[in-house]
N, C-alpha and C positions, 0 to 999 in steps of 0.2 A: 461434400465438395473437397477436392484434392488440390494440393499446391505442389509446385515443382520444386526440386532442390537443384540449384545452380549458383554460380558466382553472381556478384552484383548486377543490378539491372536498374532501369530508370522507370520509376513509377508514371503511370498516365495521370494527367492532372484531372482530378475529379473533386466535386464539392458536395457535401450533404450537411444539412442541419442536424448534426449527431454528435453527441458527447460520448465518448467511450471512457470507462473508468477501470482502473485496475489497481491492486494494492497487494503488498505482502501482508498477509492476514495472520493475526495471532489470536487463538482462542483459549478460553479457560479450559483447564484440564479436566477430563472427566474419565471415568473407568471404561474399560474396554466393553464395547457393545457385545450383548449376549446373542443378539441376532443381527444378521446383515443380509444383503441381497444374495440370491442363489449364487452358488458357485462351490468351488472346491478350496479348502484351506488346509495348510500344512501346519505343524506344530510350530514352525518358525515364523508363522505369520504370513507366508507367501500365499498368494491368492491366485488361483488359476480357473479355468472353466467358466469365464465371465458371461453373464447373461443380463441383458437388459439394463445398461449403465444409464440410458436415457440421455446422454449427451453425444456420444460418439458411436460410430459403427463398430460394433463388437469384434469384427473381423480385424479391426486396426489396433486392438488391444493385444500387445505381446505378453504381458504378464502384469500382475497387480500385487499390491502389498497392503495388509491391514496394519494400520498405525496403532500403537499401544492406546490412544485415545478413541479407537474405533473408527476413524477415518478409512475409507479405501481409496487408495491411490493407484489408478490405473496408468501404466506405461502405454501411451498411445503412440502409434506411428506419427512422426512429426508432420507428415503430409496430411494426416487426416485429423488433426486437431481441431477444436471447435472455432478457431479463427476463421475457418474457410466456410463456415455457414453465412458469412456476411456477404450480401450481394456485391459489395464494392471489391470483395477480394477474390472473386471468380477469376481463375486463370492467373492468379498472383504467383510470383516467383519469390520463393523464401530466400531471404538473405541471411547467411549463417554468421556474420560478423560485420562490424561497422567499418566503413572506411577511415573515419575519423574518431579520435578520443580526445575529449578536453585536456589540455595541458595545464599543469599547476603554474601559477604565477610565481611562486617561491618553491625552492627545492628543500632538501632535507638539511641544508645548512642554516636554516632559520634558527636564530638564537633564541633558547628558551629563557623565560623570566624567572626570578626568584619567587614570583607570586603563587606558581602553581602548587595548590595543596592536592591536586588531583593526580596522584601517582598512578603509574601502570599497575601497581599492586591492588589498587583499589578498582580498577577497570578490568574486568576479565572479559575479552571480545569474543572469544569462539561462541557461537550460537548455531545449533543444528536444528533441523526438523525432525520432529519426533519419529516420523515414518522411517528415518534413515536407520532407527535401531533395528529394523527388521529387513530392509533390503534397499537397493537402488534401481534406478532405471537404466537400461542398456542403451548405448549410443544408437542414434536413429529415431529414438522415441523422446517424448516429453511427459513429465508426471502430470497427471490431471486428477484433482480430487473430484471424487464421484459426486455427482449431484443426485440425491435421492428424493423420492416422492414427498417425504416428510419435510425436506427443505422448502419444497415449492408450497406445501401445504400451510406453512407458517407465514405466508403473505396472503394478501387480501385477494391476489389474481395472479395467473402466470405472467401477465404483462408487468405488474409491479415487481415481481421476482427478477426479471431480466433487464430491467432498464431503471437507472437512477440518473436524474437531472439535477443540477444545482447551480444556484447563483453564486455571487461572490459573498464573502463573509460580511461585507457592509449591508448586503440585502440578503436576509436569511435564506437558506437553501430550500428548494423544493423537496419535501420528503416524498417516499412512496405513499400510496393511498392509505396504507395502514397507519400512518403515523401523522400526528398533528404538524401541519407545515410550518407553525411558529415555534416549534419545540426545539430546534437546533440552537446550541450555545457554544461559543468559540472563546479560546485565548490564543492569540496568534501574533506573528511577526509578519510584516509585508513590505515589499519594494514594488514601485510602480513609476519610476522616473526614467525608465530607459525601455529598449527592447531587449529581450532575453532568449537565449537558445538553451536554456537548461538550468538545472540547479543541483547542488549537492549538500547534504547535511548528515550528521551522525547524531543518532537518537538513542537514548536508553530506554530499553523495554521493560514494561512493568505489567502487573496482572491485576488491573483494576476490577473490582466487583461492579456489576450492572444490577440495578434493583429490579427492573422490569424486563420481561422477556421481549418487549419491543423496542428497547432502548440499546444503545451501544455507546462505547468510548474508544475513540481512536486518536492516533497521533501521526501525522503524515505531512507530506509536501503537497502543495497544490501549483500547477503551472496553467495559467489561464489566458485566454485571448477573447476578444470580441466585446461587442456592448453589454452592459448589464441585463438586458432584456433577451439576450440570446448567447450566453457565455459558454465557451467551450473549455473544458478542463481535463487535464491528466492528474492523477492522485496517485500516491504510493505510499506506504507507510505500515504500521500494524494497528490492529483493531481487536477489541473484546467486545463480543455481541451475544454472549449466552446462547450461541449455536443458533441464532436466528439470522435470516436472510433479509437485510434491510435495504438492499439496493442492487446495483449492478457492479459486482465486484469480481476481480480475479478472471477466471475463464467462463464464468456464467453467462457473460455476453460475448458474442462473437467480435472479432476485430483485432484483439491483441494477438500478435504472433509470437508464440514462445519458441525459442531455439535452444534453451537450456534443459539438459535431462537430469538435473541436480536437485532443482528447486521447484516444489509444487506451490503455486499460487493458491492460497487458502489453507495450506498445511500449517500445523501447530509448530511454533517455534520455541525452542527450550535451551537453556533455562532463562529466567527473568530476573531483574534486579530486586534487591531486598532493602528494606529501610535499615539504614546505618550499616549495610553490608555491601557485598559486591555488586558492581554495576555492570550490566551486560547490554551491549550496544549493537545497533546495525547501522551500516552507512548506506545510503540511497543516493544514486546519481541517475538523473533523467537529462538527457541532451539530444539535440537535433543533429543528425548527420546531413551536412548540406549537399552532399553529392546524391545520397540515396533518398533524401526527403523522408527520413524515418526519425521518429522519436524513440531512442534506446532506453531501455531500463536496466540499470546495474544494481545488484544487491551485494555489498561487500565486494568481492573479487569476482562474483559471477555475473556475467551478462546474460540477463533473462530473457530478453526479446525486444520487441518494438510495436509501436503503433505507426502505421502508415499515415501519412498526412492527408491522404485522400479520404480519411474518415471524419475530417474536421472541415468547418467553413472558415474558422478564424485562427486556427494554429497551423496553417499551411506554411507560413514564412517563419514566424517567431511568436513569442508570448509576450503580452503587454503588463503582466503582473505575476509576481512570484509571492506565496504564502507558505508559512510553516508554522506548525501549531497543533493544538488539540481541539477536538470537537466531541460533544456528547449530545445525546437526546434526552430531553426533559419532559415527560408526559404528564407531570403534575398529578400523580395519583393522589386521590382524596384532598385535592387543592393545595398540596403542598409540594415543594420542590423536591426533585429526585435526589436520592443519596448515591446515585451512580457517580463514581469517582472519574476524574480526569487525570491521567497519568498515574503518579504514585498515590494520589488522594491527599496529597499534602501541598500547602501554598508555596509559591515561589520563594518567599523569604527564608524558608528553612534550608535551602541550598543543597549543596553536594551530598549525595548519598541519602538525601532526604525527599527532594523534589525532582520531578521529571526535568529533563533538558534536551534542548537541540543545541549542538556545538559545530564549530567550524562552518558556519553558513557561508555558502559561495553560489555565485551565479556564473552561467557561460555567457561570455560576450561574443560580439560578431567576429572575433578572431580566433575562436574556439578556445579561449582561455579561462580557466576558472580563477574568478576575482572575488574579491570583497564585495558584498551588495551595494555598499554606499549607505545613504541615509535610510535607516530602517525605521519604521512605524510600528509600534506594538499596541494591541487592543485587546482589552478584557471586556467582554460584552456583559458579564455578570460577575464583576471584581470581587463581590462578597462570597461567591461561590467557587469561582476558579479565576486565578490572576496569572500575571506574567512580569517578569523582570529581566529587562535587556542588559547585558555586560559586554566587556571585550578585554581580551588580554592577548599576549603574543603566542600563547600555545593553543588555545581554544578559538582564537580570532574573534569573530562576532558569535555570541551565544546568548541563550536565555533559559531560565528556569520557568516553568509554568505548572499550572494544574491546581487541584483543590478537591475538598471532599463533597462538594455539593451541599446538601441541606446541613445547616448548623445555625446557631443563634441569630447569626447575621444574615443568614439566607434561608428564611423560613419556608 
């Protein structure tokens, strides 16, 4: 299915009971694969002669790159990306830029406090995607991480591979058929006293080990709307999942329209934070453009793309709930709690350079202004395994430390 490239348009009003999910995905590092799909590979890692990508018309692939971790990144013509496999996006007109961007309530003149022990020397912000070491995608294309047959084989069925539905944190999410539906555990912060048009947060990135191949550990934001029995969500963050496919993320599902040629959803990001060492962060902003009726995703300074509101039943106008935090899968192998770590794998009380954090939590209000969220509630579903500690200061605004090691003497 092709999409046209023009300036802004007005989406038709359509509704469907469908939850579309996307994230910036971080994976554990692995050696370069010794075998990959058929094609021609140069010493520099450039990939040409693509055959059988399985997700896009191979005629639409301009060039590809082999990432040092073995991923194949295809540079796909923007009008031929997987988004347009979605029936609601037939004849969709691609929007290359938002009409509106949220404004900060306070400018750079905000006074810094004497409290701040977290100096810029401690926080090293630049994070790249690993495939950038070998190449980039040209303008007019979008980078798409290749879906291989082995990815699909790691799930119980093709259907479970391409769709993930979830409920709110207060009612445990529905997992894919492969997973125990009561296995999700969370430590998170939430607001739900208003209507919301987006959220922004800065998250430090870690490399948490995952015990079982069918588990994951993620840190992300959730934008939610609708009743608990039929909740729509938009999700974005980083995930460590031992190379397994545990739901509908990135471009594995059609619907999310990518406009950026620099960031591959699902591509490995590097480096990550170290205990008592440098902290590496990503800033994620999701907001609704009221003119275009699109939910836009921004990663750092890069605008990645958007979800059309026609994909949703309850996120067509605004969201009713915002959540930030960590989530893991606990499959209770041998009757014991998993050792899969959340965030850094250390409890919130250990603080900066030891525990994971979300900082500068903000929500987008009806005037398209990024503001403090107001009254925030924090919840740790298994506090002896993973916990959370909410704080505030003038530099980091509303922030929290969270995470934990999983199984320990108090979490058997």
